[in-house]
N, C-alpha and C positions, 0 to 999 in steps of 0.2 A: 205541812203535809198536804198534798193535793187531795181534793175530794170532788170527784166528778159525779154527776147524776142529779136526780131530783132532790132538791132541798125540802125538808118537811114543811117549812113555812111558805114555800112557793108552789107546792104541788097543786093547790086549788087554782092557781093562775096558769097552769100548764107551762111553766117556765123552768128552765134548767140553769143552775148556777155552777160555776167552776172556779175553784180557788187555785191560783197560780202558785206553785211551790215558791217559798220565800227566796231561796237562793236563786232560782231562775228569774224571779222578778227583779232582784237586785242586779243580776248580771246582764239583763237585757239592755240597759243603757250603754254599757261599755261594748257590748257586742256590735252595735251599729257604728262602725267606723265610716268615715266619709266614702271610702271605696265601696263598702257594702251597700250604703245608701244609693250610690250612683248605679250600681249593678243590679239592684233589686228590680224585678219585673212586675208589671201590673198584674194583680190577681185576675185570672181569666174571667172576664165578665160573661156570664152565661148568655149565650145566644140561642134562643129557642128557634126551632125550624119554622120557615115560612115567613109570612108577612104579619105585621102588627094587625090585630083585629080591627076591623072597621066599625065605626059607631053606627048602629042600625036604628036606634031610637034616640030621641032627645035626651040630653044629660039629666039624670035624676038628681035633684038638689036636696031631697029630704035626707038628713043625716040619720044614722042608725041609733043615736042616743043624744042626750043633751050636749050641745057643743060647749067647749070651754077652752081656756088657755091658762098657762102659767106665765108669770112675768119673766122677762129677761132681766139680766143684771149687768151693770157696769163693773169693771174690775174693782176689787177691794171693798165691795159692798155685800158680797155673799157671806152669810154666817157659815159655820162649820156644817150645819144642817139647815135646810130650808125651813122657814117657819110654817106652822100649821096652815096659815092663810094661803101660802103658795101651793099647798097640796089640795086646796079646794078648787073646784071648777069655777073660775070666775065667769060671771054671766056674759053670754054672747050679746053683742050689740052691733048696730050699724057702724059704730065708730071703728070696729075692727075690720071692716071691709077694706080690701086693698084699694089704693087710689088709682091703680092702672085701669085701663079699659077692660070691661068684662069679656071673658071668652065667648066665642060663638055658641049659641044654644045647642047646636048640633055637632059641635066639635069641628075638626079640620080634616081634610084629605091629606094623604101622605105626599110629600113631606110636610109636616106641620110647621107653621112659622115659628121662628125663634131668632134671638140675637145672642151670639156667643162671642166672647172676647176675653183677652187677658185682663186681669185686675191690675190697675196701676200699683207699682211696688210702694209708692208713697202712702197707700191706703192700708197696707198690711198691718201696721201697728195701731190702727184706729179701730174703734168698736163699730160694728160687730165683726169686721173682717178678721180681727185677731182671735176670735173664737174658733175659726175654721183652720184646719191643718191637715197635714199628711200623716198617714198611718204606715208603719213598717212592721212586718211580722214574718215569721217562718212557719211553713206548713209542709209536711211530708218531705223535709230535707231541702226545701227551696225557699228563697227569700222573695217576698212580695211587697207591693205597696197598695194602699187604698186611701181613702179620705175619711174625715170625721169632723165632729164639732163638739165644743163644750156646751153642756146643757144643764149644769147644776152640780155644785159640790165637787166631787171627784169624777163625775160621769162624762164619758165621751160617747156620743151617738154615732153609729156607723151601720153598715149593712150586716145582717147576720152572717153572710159568707166571708166577712172580714174578721170575724172572731172564731168561727167554727165552720167546718166543712159539712154542709147540709147533707143529710142522709147517711153520714158516716160516723157520727158521734166522735169526731176528732176536733180538738181545740188547737188554736194557734199557740205558738210560743215566740219568745223574743219580741213581744208586742210592745210598741211604743207609739206615742202620739207627739207630733212636733207642730204646735200651733204656729201659724203664720210662716211656715217653712218657705224659704226663698233661695233656690239654687244652692243648697247646702247650708245656708245660714239658718240658725235656730235662735231667733231673738228672745224667745221665752223658754228655752231649754227643751229637754227631752223628758217625757213623762211615761214611765213604765207601768204596765197594767199588773194589778195584783188579783183582779177578779173579773169574770165575764158573766154576762147574762144573755140568754137567747131563748126564743120560744121552742118548746119541746117539738112542736110540729115541724119546725125548720130543721132542728138537729137530727131528728129521727126520720123525717119523711120528705125533706127537701121541699116544703110547701112555700111557694113564692110569695103568697099573701102574708107570710110571717118572716120574710127576709129582713129582719130588724135585729140589731144587736147593740149591746152596750159594754164598754170596758170601764172599769174603775181604776184610776191611776193614783199612785202614791204621791204624797205631798213633796214639795220642794221648798227648802229654806223656811219651813214652818208654815207654808201657805198651801191652800188647795189650788187646783187648777182654776176653779171659778174665781177665787180671789185674785188670781194672777192675770187672767185674760178676760174675765167676765163670762157670761153665759147667754146663749140664745134663749128666747122664750120657747114655749112648746104649746102646740094646739092640736086638738083632736075632735072627731065627730063634726068636721066642718063640711059644708056644701062643697062639692067638687068643682063647681064653676069658679075657679080661682086662677090667679096669675102668680107665678112663683119666680124667685131668683134662685137658681140652682148653681151650687158651687162644687168644685172638686179640683183634683190635680191629675188631669188625664195624661197618660204616658204613651198612648197609642198615636201613631202618625195622624195629623201633623203636629201633635203636641208632644213635649218631651218630659212631662212630669215634674219639671223643676219650678213651675210657677202656677199660681192660683188662677183658675179660669171661672168665669161667670156666664151663665145662660139666663136670659129673660124669656119666659115662655108661659103660655096659657094652656089649660087642659085641652088636649087634642082628642083623646078617646079613653075608653075604659076597657080593661082586659078582665073578662068575667070568669075565665077558667079557674084562676086561683081562688082560695078561700082564706080571708076575704079577698075581694077583687083588687086590682091594681090600677093606678092612674098613669096615663102616658102624656109626655110632652116632647116637643121637638128639641134637638140639641145636636151639635157637632162634636161634643166631648166624646172621649173614647176611654177604654179600660184604664184603670188607675183612679178614675173618679168615683168608683164604687164607694158607697157609704157617705158621700158628700151630701149636705143637707139641702132640702127644698125649703126655702124661707118665704113665709107669707109676710106681706106688708113690710118690705125691706126699706128701712129708713135709717141710713148711717148716722151714728152719733146719739141715737136715742134708744132707751130700753123700754120697760113697761110692756104695753100691749103690742109693740112693734117687734119686728125681727123674730118671728116665731117659727121654729122648725116644724114642718108639717109633712115631711117625706124624706126618703133617702134614695140615692141612685142604686138600682137593684139589677135589672136585666133588660135585654132587648131582643129583637127578632132578626134572624140572619138576612132577610130580604128587606128589612126596614132599619138600617143601621143608624139613621139620623133621628132616632127616637129612643127615649129611655122611659122605663116604668118604675114606679115606686109602690110599695104596699100602702094601702089606705091606713091612715092613722086613726084608729078607733079607741074605745075605752081600754081595751086590753093593752094596746101599745102604751097608753098613758100609765097604766098600772105597772107595766114593765119598767118604764122610765122612773117611776117613783121608787121602785125597789133599788135601782142602780144609784139614784141620788142619795138614798138613805144609807148606802153601804159605807162602812168605815173599817 
């Protein structure tokens, strides 16, 4: 039986949990025929009016709390639940700094620099690319696509607007995650959601600073999603002067949504209107890449302190289409993630 609304255990965190009706969760996998997948539209990526805010002061590097990260995992190494050690904030150190050149201290003018390209299909089934995938769901009678990533146990990280309609208290249905999706191919199967998590301030008030969501997906063949494809690490309370590898399945022209796309970009500016504020980078990706991860210290083939999710594609400005913003990942986002990873 579905149960929407504040869960007593989550109320202190200002989080909303929603249980997908069992029958609906079971039927979601068969709902998505190849034809429906091809015809699903990118969920409208919210375009705020005007230009992206210019950076008027040097980038502030002081984090709001103790920085930390959770380790990423290779496939078949995740336990059913993460260990207590994984839920502790591992100490921040210089070793965690990305190897790429540091962003400019004062950010960048528009359009900010970036490199955006299709990921080679030969990499899709390697770690950590295999943790990233395409999301399909229905909302208000229409079929949509977003992007997401495996971050532990059964949890998929995505944007809040890819699990619930902000400001409307409506949840998605027919929600599935297809890791390493490639032009209709599903090398690791279809994973249907049985539970969603989102911030109350997103669901009720459309607060862009909390446009972060998680879906918990059912096991397949006795294994969790994490055991099957591995997990990205996760980091929070980091200095914003970073360089990210940003992933997604953009479906707006010139992209067709059938292939994984990667952007390499550094912090361009900070949007201070949301609470908490949001970070912006340059990209030519388009709607459909909503919910795709911003990855710190992207080092293919390695887990541990590398390949840590530190943002999600959220929104842009109408007069600055070649830039995307992500909510800042603070302690509250980490707490939300832990709730999702612990869900069974």
